[in-house]
A tleap script that builds the chain and sets N, CA, C and O, in Angstrom:
source leaprc.protein.ff14SB
mol = sequence {
  NMET ILE GLU THR GLU ARG LEU TYR LEU ARG
  ASN TRP ARG GLU GLY ASP ALA GLU THR PHE
  GLU ARG HIE THR ASN THR ARG GLY VAL MET
  ARG TRP LEU GLY GLY VAL LYS SER PRO GLU
  ILE ILE HIE GLU VAL VAL ASN LYS ARG LEU
  ALA GLY TRP GLN GLU GLU LEU GLY PHE THR
  PHE TRP ALA VAL GLU ARG ARG GLU ASP GLY
  GLU LEU LEU GLY PHE CYS GLY LEU LYS LEU
  ALA ASP ASP PRO GLY SER PRO VAL GLU GLY
  MET THR ASP THR ALA PRO SER MET ALA TRP
  GLY SER GLU PRO SER CPHE
}
set mol.1.N position { 108.678 116.007 129.998 }
set mol.1.CA position { 108.274 115.154 131.087 }
set mol.1.C position { 109.426 114.993 132.087 }
set mol.1.O position { 109.291 115.399 133.242 }
set mol.2.N position { 110.552 114.411 131.666 }
set mol.2.CA position { 111.756 114.301 132.501 }
set mol.2.C position { 112.916 114.847 131.683 }
set mol.2.O position { 113.044 114.537 130.499 }
set mol.3.N position { 113.752 115.650 132.303 }
set mol.3.CA position { 114.910 116.216 131.615 }
set mol.3.C position { 116.177 115.835 132.355 }
set mol.3.O position { 116.220 115.848 133.585 }
set mol.4.N position { 117.212 115.495 131.592 }
set mol.4.CA position { 118.544 115.347 132.149 }
set mol.4.C position { 119.413 116.377 131.433 }
set mol.4.O position { 118.917 117.148 130.612 }
set mol.5.N position { 120.686 116.391 131.738 }
set mol.5.CA position { 121.591 117.326 131.083 }
set mol.5.C position { 121.610 117.119 129.571 }
set mol.5.O position { 121.765 118.075 128.812 }
set mol.6.N position { 121.454 115.869 129.137 }
set mol.6.CA position { 121.560 115.563 127.703 }
set mol.6.C position { 120.286 115.070 127.042 }
set mol.6.O position { 120.209 115.042 125.814 }
set mol.7.N position { 119.276 114.676 127.826 }
set mol.7.CA position { 118.113 114.012 127.244 }
set mol.7.C position { 116.798 114.585 127.749 }
set mol.7.O position { 116.715 115.179 128.824 }
set mol.8.N position { 115.765 114.379 126.919 }
set mol.8.CA position { 114.372 114.528 127.334 }
set mol.8.C position { 113.754 113.140 127.293 }
set mol.8.O position { 113.913 112.423 126.304 }
set mol.9.N position { 113.060 112.754 128.340 }
set mol.9.CA position { 112.211 111.571 128.343 }
set mol.9.C position { 110.803 112.112 128.269 }
set mol.9.O position { 110.355 112.818 129.173 }
set mol.10.N position { 110.100 111.787 127.197 }
set mol.10.CA position { 108.814 112.446 126.955 }
set mol.10.C position { 107.802 111.459 126.395 }
set mol.10.O position { 108.144 110.349 125.988 }
set mol.11.N position { 106.551 111.892 126.384 }
set mol.11.CA position { 105.506 111.107 125.748 }
set mol.11.C position { 105.717 111.096 124.236 }
set mol.11.O position { 106.382 111.970 123.679 }
set mol.12.N position { 105.151 110.113 123.601 }
set mol.12.CA position { 105.247 109.999 122.148 }
set mol.12.C position { 104.368 111.050 121.498 }
set mol.12.O position { 103.339 111.441 122.050 }
set mol.13.N position { 104.781 111.506 120.317 }
set mol.13.CA position { 103.993 112.503 119.597 }
set mol.13.C position { 103.960 112.165 118.106 }
set mol.13.O position { 104.670 111.282 117.625 }
set mol.14.N position { 103.125 112.890 117.411 }
set mol.14.CA position { 102.954 112.711 115.967 }
set mol.14.C position { 104.320 112.748 115.268 }
set mol.14.O position { 105.132 113.634 115.534 }
set mol.15.N position { 104.565 111.801 114.390 }
set mol.15.CA position { 105.818 111.757 113.637 }
set mol.15.C position { 106.885 110.870 114.259 }
set mol.15.O position { 107.859 110.524 113.590 }
set mol.16.N position { 106.724 110.493 115.527 }
set mol.16.CA position { 107.732 109.653 116.170 }
set mol.16.C position { 107.797 108.249 115.578 }
set mol.16.O position { 108.868 107.642 115.555 }
set mol.17.N position { 106.682 107.728 115.102 }
set mol.17.CA position { 106.682 106.365 114.552 }
set mol.17.C position { 107.635 106.259 113.363 }
set mol.17.O position { 108.360 105.272 113.235 }
set mol.18.N position { 107.638 107.267 112.496 }
set mol.18.CA position { 108.520 107.241 111.328 }
set mol.18.C position { 109.984 107.268 111.740 }
set mol.18.O position { 110.797 106.517 111.202 }
set mol.19.N position { 110.320 108.126 112.687 }
set mol.19.CA position { 111.702 108.212 113.160 }
set mol.19.C position { 112.094 106.938 113.892 }
set mol.19.O position { 113.195 106.424 113.691 }
set mol.20.N position { 111.217 106.426 114.731 }
set mol.20.CA position { 111.473 105.189 115.452 }
set mol.20.C position { 111.742 104.048 114.470 }
set mol.20.O position { 112.692 103.284 114.641 }
set mol.21.N position { 110.913 103.943 113.460 }
set mol.21.CA position { 111.093 102.882 112.460 }
set mol.21.C position { 112.438 103.023 111.753 }
set mol.21.O position { 113.158 102.037 111.588 }
set mol.22.N position { 112.770 104.201 111.348 }
set mol.22.CA position { 114.007 104.447 110.603 }
set mol.22.C position { 115.253 104.108 111.420 }
set mol.22.O position { 116.191 103.505 110.899 }
set mol.23.N position { 115.265 104.490 112.693 }
set mol.23.CA position { 116.465 104.340 113.506 }
set mol.23.C position { 116.541 103.042 114.304 }
set mol.23.O position { 117.636 102.520 114.517 }
set mol.24.N position { 115.417 102.517 114.744 }
set mol.24.CA position { 115.487 101.383 115.665 }
set mol.24.C position { 114.898 100.088 115.135 }
set mol.24.O position { 115.110 99.042 115.748 }
set mol.25.N position { 114.182 100.104 114.044 }
set mol.25.CA position { 113.573 98.886 113.516 }
set mol.25.C position { 114.588 98.143 112.639 }
set mol.25.O position { 114.374 97.935 111.445 }
set mol.26.N position { 115.695 97.754 113.270 }
set mol.26.CA position { 116.769 97.034 112.586 }
set mol.26.C position { 116.977 95.695 113.285 }
set mol.26.O position { 116.549 95.513 114.425 }
set mol.27.N position { 117.630 94.762 112.603 }
set mol.27.CA position { 117.876 93.445 113.199 }
set mol.27.C position { 118.681 93.565 114.488 }
set mol.27.O position { 118.379 92.891 115.473 }
set mol.28.N position { 119.700 94.415 114.489 }
set mol.28.CA position { 120.535 94.551 115.673 }
set mol.28.C position { 119.785 95.045 116.892 }
set mol.28.O position { 119.984 94.535 117.995 }
set mol.29.N position { 118.927 96.027 116.705 }
set mol.29.CA position { 118.172 96.595 117.822 }
set mol.29.C position { 116.993 95.702 118.194 }
set mol.29.O position { 116.767 95.437 119.375 }
set mol.30.N position { 116.249 95.241 117.210 }
set mol.30.CA position { 114.997 94.534 117.463 }
set mol.30.C position { 115.155 93.040 117.755 }
set mol.30.O position { 114.163 92.352 117.996 }
set mol.31.N position { 116.374 92.539 117.737 }
set mol.31.CA position { 116.548 91.101 117.984 }
set mol.31.C position { 116.045 90.702 119.361 }
set mol.31.O position { 115.660 89.550 119.561 }
set mol.32.N position { 116.040 91.619 120.312 }
set mol.32.CA position { 115.555 91.330 121.660 }
set mol.32.C position { 114.077 91.674 121.833 }
set mol.32.O position { 113.499 91.429 122.891 }
set mol.33.N position { 113.477 92.235 120.804 }
set mol.33.CA position { 112.086 92.700 120.907 }
set mol.33.C position { 111.174 91.995 119.914 }
set mol.33.O position { 110.169 92.558 119.479 }
set mol.34.N position { 111.518 90.776 119.560 }
set mol.34.CA position { 110.651 89.999 118.678 }
set mol.34.C position { 110.971 90.140 117.207 }
set mol.34.O position { 110.226 89.621 116.375 }
set mol.35.N position { 112.045 90.819 116.850 }
set mol.35.CA position { 112.460 90.940 115.455 }
set mol.35.C position { 111.941 92.201 114.782 }
set mol.35.O position { 111.095 92.917 115.318 }
set mol.36.N position { 112.473 92.450 113.591 }
set mol.36.CA position { 112.082 93.612 112.786 }
set mol.36.C position { 110.586 93.521 112.478 }
set mol.36.O position { 110.075 92.449 112.155 }
set mol.37.N position { 109.907 94.629 112.579 }
set mol.37.CA position { 108.453 94.703 112.357 }
set mol.37.C position { 108.148 95.460 111.071 }
set mol.37.O position { 108.966 96.244 110.589 }
set mol.38.N position { 106.971 95.220 110.527 }
set mol.38.CA position { 106.523 95.956 109.341 }
set mol.38.C position { 106.230 97.404 109.744 }
set mol.38.O position { 105.955 97.678 110.912 }
set mol.39.N position { 106.289 98.332 108.780 }
set mol.39.CA position { 105.955 99.733 109.103 }
set mol.39.C position { 104.578 99.874 109.741 }
set mol.39.O position { 104.385 100.702 110.631 }
set mol.40.N position { 103.627 99.072 109.289 }
set mol.40.CA position { 102.275 99.153 109.847 }
set mol.40.C position { 102.263 98.782 111.327 }
set mol.40.O position { 101.590 99.430 112.128 }
set mol.41.N position { 103.002 97.748 111.684 }
set mol.41.CA position { 103.048 97.330 113.089 }
set mol.41.C position { 103.748 98.384 113.935 }
set mol.41.O position { 103.294 98.692 115.037 }
set mol.42.N position { 104.853 98.942 113.432 }
set mol.42.CA position { 105.557 99.991 114.182 }
set mol.42.C position { 104.624 101.164 114.446 }
set mol.42.O position { 104.578 101.676 115.565 }
set mol.43.N position { 103.885 101.595 113.437 }
set mol.43.CA position { 102.960 102.718 113.609 }
set mol.43.C position { 101.863 102.377 114.607 }
set mol.43.O position { 101.480 103.219 115.419 }
set mol.44.N position { 101.357 101.157 114.555 }
set mol.44.CA position { 100.322 100.752 115.504 }
set mol.44.C position { 100.877 100.730 116.927 }
set mol.44.O position { 100.218 101.199 117.855 }
set mol.45.N position { 102.081 100.192 117.106 }
set mol.45.CA position { 102.686 100.126 118.437 }
set mol.45.C position { 102.880 101.524 119.010 }
set mol.45.O position { 102.482 101.794 120.143 }
set mol.46.N position { 103.488 102.407 118.235 }
set mol.46.CA position { 103.774 103.756 118.738 }
set mol.46.C position { 102.498 104.562 118.924 }
set mol.46.O position { 102.303 105.183 119.968 }
set mol.47.N position { 101.632 104.557 117.923 }
set mol.47.CA position { 100.467 105.441 117.944 }
set mol.47.C position { 99.286 104.906 118.738 }
set mol.47.O position { 98.459 105.690 119.203 }
set mol.48.N position { 99.185 103.587 118.907 }
set mol.48.CA position { 98.023 103.036 119.606 }
set mol.48.C position { 98.401 102.339 120.899 }
set mol.48.O position { 97.853 102.658 121.954 }
set mol.49.N position { 99.333 101.389 120.837 }
set mol.49.CA position { 99.641 100.610 122.028 }
set mol.49.C position { 100.281 101.478 123.108 }
set mol.49.O position { 99.825 101.476 124.251 }
set mol.50.N position { 101.331 102.217 122.760 }
set mol.50.CA position { 102.015 103.011 123.782 }
set mol.50.C position { 101.117 104.108 124.334 }
set mol.50.O position { 101.087 104.340 125.542 }
set mol.51.N position { 100.389 104.779 123.456 }
set mol.51.CA position { 99.441 105.808 123.911 }
set mol.51.C position { 98.321 105.164 124.733 }
set mol.51.O position { 97.857 105.739 125.717 }
set mol.52.N position { 97.897 103.981 124.326 }
set mol.52.CA position { 96.847 103.267 125.056 }
set mol.52.C position { 97.282 102.865 126.452 }
set mol.52.O position { 96.514 102.980 127.407 }
set mol.53.N position { 98.527 102.390 126.570 }
set mol.53.CA position { 99.034 102.039 127.905 }
set mol.53.C position { 99.080 103.263 128.793 }
set mol.53.O position { 98.715 103.195 129.967 }
set mol.54.N position { 99.527 104.386 128.245 }
set mol.54.CA position { 99.583 105.605 129.042 }
set mol.54.C position { 98.192 105.968 129.547 }
set mol.54.O position { 98.010 106.322 130.712 }
set mol.55.N position { 97.226 105.875 128.660 }
set mol.55.CA position { 95.844 106.214 129.010 }
set mol.55.C position { 95.260 105.208 130.004 }
set mol.55.O position { 94.662 105.596 131.007 }
set mol.56.N position { 95.436 103.923 129.723 }
set mol.56.CA position { 94.812 102.868 130.524 }
set mol.56.C position { 95.549 102.581 131.835 }
set mol.56.O position { 94.919 102.430 132.882 }
set mol.57.N position { 96.887 102.507 131.775 }
set mol.57.CA position { 97.667 102.061 132.916 }
set mol.57.C position { 98.368 103.204 133.664 }
set mol.57.O position { 98.770 103.045 134.817 }
set mol.58.N position { 98.509 104.349 132.999 }
set mol.58.CA position { 99.202 105.467 133.614 }
set mol.58.C position { 100.706 105.422 133.442 }
set mol.58.O position { 101.423 106.236 134.024 }
set mol.59.N position { 101.196 104.473 132.646 }
set mol.59.CA position { 102.624 104.401 132.347 }
set mol.59.C position { 102.822 103.750 130.988 }
set mol.59.O position { 101.935 103.074 130.466 }
set mol.60.N position { 103.981 103.964 130.439 }
set mol.60.CA position { 104.358 103.380 129.163 }
set mol.60.C position { 105.852 103.608 128.975 }
set mol.60.O position { 106.534 104.051 129.900 }
set mol.61.N position { 106.359 103.313 127.803 }
set mol.61.CA position { 107.721 103.716 127.472 }
set mol.61.C position { 107.707 105.214 127.184 }
set mol.61.O position { 106.730 105.741 126.651 }
set mol.62.N position { 108.768 105.877 127.529 }
set mol.62.CA position { 108.942 107.264 127.114 }
set mol.62.C position { 109.845 107.293 125.898 }
set mol.62.O position { 110.750 106.468 125.768 }
set mol.63.N position { 109.606 108.228 125.019 }
set mol.63.CA position { 110.531 108.487 123.917 }
set mol.63.C position { 111.752 109.183 124.519 }
set mol.63.O position { 111.615 110.056 125.376 }
set mol.64.N position { 112.947 108.791 124.065 }
set mol.64.CA position { 114.189 109.405 124.536 }
set mol.64.C position { 114.718 110.297 123.423 }
set mol.64.O position { 115.065 109.822 122.342 }
set mol.65.N position { 114.775 111.576 123.698 }
set mol.65.CA position { 115.178 112.573 122.704 }
set mol.65.C position { 116.460 113.272 123.171 }
set mol.65.O position { 116.563 113.698 124.321 }
set mol.66.N position { 117.421 113.383 122.271 }
set mol.66.CA position { 118.660 114.103 122.594 }
set mol.66.C position { 118.372 115.597 122.594 }
set mol.66.O position { 117.860 116.134 121.611 }
set mol.67.N position { 118.697 116.263 123.685 }
set mol.67.CA position { 118.428 117.706 123.820 }
set mol.67.C position { 119.186 118.535 122.788 }
set mol.67.O position { 118.656 119.514 122.264 }
set mol.68.N position { 120.415 118.146 122.501 }
set mol.68.CA position { 121.288 118.915 121.621 }
set mol.68.C position { 120.667 119.181 120.254 }
set mol.68.O position { 120.762 120.289 119.726 }
set mol.69.N position { 120.027 118.150 119.681 }
set mol.69.CA position { 119.507 118.306 118.320 }
set mol.69.C position { 118.080 117.797 118.135 }
set mol.69.O position { 117.565 117.813 117.017 }
set mol.70.N position { 117.430 117.347 119.211 }
set mol.70.CA position { 116.055 116.876 119.121 }
set mol.70.C position { 115.893 115.514 118.482 }
set mol.70.O position { 114.772 115.112 118.171 }
set mol.71.N position { 116.989 114.792 118.277 }
set mol.71.CA position { 116.936 113.472 117.632 }
set mol.71.C position { 116.309 112.448 118.573 }
set mol.71.O position { 116.681 112.361 119.743 }
set mol.72.N position { 115.357 111.674 118.056 }
set mol.72.CA position { 114.759 110.578 118.806 }
set mol.72.C position { 115.754 109.427 118.825 }
set mol.72.O position { 116.093 108.884 117.774 }
set mol.73.N position { 116.226 109.051 120.010 }
set mol.73.CA position { 117.260 108.029 120.137 }
set mol.73.C position { 116.728 106.651 120.465 }
set mol.73.O position { 117.423 105.659 120.243 }
set mol.74.N position { 115.535 106.560 120.979 }
set mol.74.CA position { 114.990 105.270 121.366 }
set mol.74.C position { 113.918 105.462 122.404 }
set mol.74.O position { 113.182 106.448 122.387 }
set mol.75.N position { 113.834 104.494 123.325 }
set mol.75.CA position { 112.821 104.583 124.366 }
set mol.75.C position { 113.326 103.916 125.634 }
set mol.75.O position { 114.285 103.144 125.612 }
set mol.76.N position { 112.669 104.226 126.727 }
set mol.76.CA position { 112.953 103.565 127.997 }
set mol.76.C position { 111.690 103.629 128.831 }
set mol.76.O position { 110.808 104.446 128.569 }
set mol.77.N position { 111.602 102.775 129.826 }
set mol.77.CA position { 110.455 102.827 130.704 }
set mol.77.C position { 109.970 101.467 131.123 }
set mol.77.O position { 110.737 100.504 131.142 }
set mol.78.N position { 108.703 101.381 131.460 }
set mol.78.CA position { 108.087 100.159 131.935 }
set mol.78.C position { 107.262 99.517 130.837 }
set mol.78.O position { 106.648 100.203 130.020 }
set mol.79.N position { 107.255 98.191 130.828 }
set mol.79.CA position { 106.507 97.471 129.807 }
set mol.79.C position { 105.907 96.220 130.406 }
set mol.79.O position { 106.546 95.521 131.193 }
set mol.80.N position { 104.674 95.948 130.027 }
set mol.80.CA position { 104.093 94.652 130.312 }
set mol.80.C position { 104.659 93.669 129.300 }
set mol.80.O position { 104.693 93.978 128.109 }
set mol.81.N position { 105.099 92.511 129.731 }
set mol.81.CA position { 105.667 91.508 128.821 }
set mol.81.C position { 104.520 90.795 128.106 }
set mol.81.O position { 104.077 89.734 128.546 }
set mol.82.N position { 104.041 91.371 127.010 }
set mol.82.CA position { 102.872 90.832 126.319 }
set mol.82.C position { 103.138 90.433 124.879 }
set mol.82.O position { 102.205 90.042 124.177 }
set mol.83.N position { 104.384 90.517 124.411 }
set mol.83.CA position { 104.704 90.112 123.047 }
set mol.83.C position { 105.131 88.653 123.039 }
set mol.83.O position { 106.110 88.303 123.697 }
set mol.84.N position { 104.412 87.777 122.302 }
set mol.84.CA position { 104.811 86.374 122.256 }
set mol.84.C position { 106.253 86.231 121.780 }
set mol.84.O position { 106.645 86.820 120.773 }
set mol.85.N position { 107.029 85.456 122.502 }
set mol.85.CA position { 108.404 85.197 122.108 }
set mol.85.C position { 109.406 86.231 122.543 }
set mol.85.O position { 110.606 86.021 122.369 }
set mol.86.N position { 108.970 87.337 123.101 }
set mol.86.CA position { 109.899 88.381 123.528 }
set mol.86.C position { 110.378 88.092 124.938 }
set mol.86.O position { 109.565 87.827 125.823 }
set mol.87.N position { 111.708 88.138 125.165 }
set mol.87.CA position { 112.225 87.909 126.516 }
set mol.87.C position { 112.194 89.156 127.395 }
set mol.87.O position { 112.651 89.115 128.537 }
set mol.88.N position { 111.662 90.265 126.876 }
set mol.88.CA position { 111.670 91.524 127.614 }
set mol.88.C position { 110.617 91.497 128.707 }
set mol.88.O position { 109.455 91.177 128.456 }
set mol.89.N position { 111.031 91.837 129.930 }
set mol.89.CA position { 110.111 91.957 131.049 }
set mol.89.C position { 110.550 93.138 131.901 }
set mol.89.O position { 111.741 93.441 131.977 }
set mol.90.N position { 109.612 93.798 132.532 }
set mol.90.CA position { 109.938 94.863 133.467 }
set mol.90.C position { 110.471 96.111 132.786 }
set mol.90.O position { 109.979 96.520 131.735 }
set mol.91.N position { 111.488 96.712 133.402 }
set mol.91.CA position { 112.067 97.936 132.851 }
set mol.91.C position { 112.976 97.597 131.683 }
set mol.91.O position { 113.651 96.567 131.684 }
set mol.92.N position { 112.987 98.462 130.700 }
set mol.92.CA position { 113.831 98.222 129.537 }
set mol.92.C position { 114.151 99.535 128.853 }
set mol.92.O position { 113.562 100.573 129.154 }
set mol.93.N position { 115.084 99.472 127.938 }
set mol.93.CA position { 115.382 100.610 127.087 }
set mol.93.C position { 115.973 100.082 125.795 }
set mol.93.O position { 116.420 98.937 125.734 }
set mol.94.N position { 115.977 100.891 124.789 }
set mol.94.CA position { 116.635 100.551 123.538 }
set mol.94.C position { 117.102 101.827 122.881 }
set mol.94.O position { 116.560 102.905 123.123 }
set mol.95.N position { 118.105 101.692 122.055 }
set mol.95.CA position { 118.641 102.834 121.322 }
set mol.95.C position { 119.086 102.348 119.956 }
set mol.95.O position { 119.495 101.195 119.816 }
set mol.96.N position { 119.016 103.207 118.941 }
set mol.96.CA position { 119.463 102.809 117.612 }
set mol.96.C position { 120.971 102.575 117.608 }
set mol.96.O position { 121.700 103.094 118.454 }
set mol.97.N position { 121.415 101.793 116.651 }
set mol.97.CA position { 122.833 101.457 116.593 }
set mol.97.C position { 123.709 102.698 116.471 }
set mol.97.O position { 124.870 102.657 116.877 }
set mol.98.N position { 123.192 103.806 115.924 }
set mol.98.CA position { 123.988 105.025 115.805 }
set mol.98.C position { 124.382 105.574 117.169 }
set mol.98.O position { 125.342 106.338 117.271 }
set mol.99.N position { 123.648 105.193 118.229 }
set mol.99.CA position { 123.947 105.689 119.566 }
set mol.99.C position { 124.760 104.687 120.380 }
set mol.99.O position { 125.181 105.003 121.493 }
set mol.100.N position { 124.988 103.497 119.855 }
set mol.100.CA position { 125.754 102.495 120.594 }
set mol.100.C position { 127.192 102.951 120.743 }
set mol.100.O position { 127.753 103.579 119.846 }
set mol.101.N position { 127.780 102.633 121.879 }
set mol.101.CA position { 129.179 102.967 122.107 }
set mol.101.C position { 129.403 104.365 122.656 }
set mol.101.O position { 130.521 104.716 123.033 }
set mol.102.N position { 128.345 105.164 122.704 }
set mol.102.CA position { 128.503 106.500 123.300 }
set mol.102.C position { 128.399 106.359 124.810 }
set mol.102.O position { 127.945 105.332 125.313 }
set mol.103.N position { 128.817 107.381 125.524 }
set mol.103.CA position { 128.782 107.292 126.972 }
set mol.103.C position { 127.345 107.157 127.441 }
set mol.103.O position { 126.427 107.568 126.731 }
set mol.104.N position { 127.130 106.587 128.628 }
set mol.104.CA position { 125.771 106.400 129.137 }
set mol.104.C position { 124.980 107.697 129.121 }
set mol.104.O position { 125.527 108.770 129.374 }
set mol.105.N position { 123.714 107.596 128.829 }
set mol.105.CA position { 122.863 108.769 128.664 }
set mol.105.C position { 122.285 109.279 129.974 }
set mol.105.O position { 121.996 110.469 130.093 }
set mol.106.N position { 122.114 108.426 130.936 }
set mol.106.CA position { 121.390 108.819 132.147 }
set mol.106.C position { 122.320 109.168 133.268 }
set mol.106.O position { 121.869 109.520 134.358 }
savepdb mol mol.pdb
quit
């Protein structure tokens, strides 16, 4: 969808929910997104909500994949602020703690 020198910003695909859960569903990352979620909720969000927004609204978060090794690093994009208790509004991004401290991706 969008390519930079180091990243692909792409639509979500089969298998991304498992990787997303493993890398980003941690207290450190999810503290700004309503807290750690159950595996079932993560799968529903990735496989239904994000795909549904793309279909219904024409936009969603994109999966952020490192070009070098194909690792799913997180997401970025536009979001409707619809999660109770979440302070996230407008544009946002997140990355797993393994990517924190590295030089900016974009």
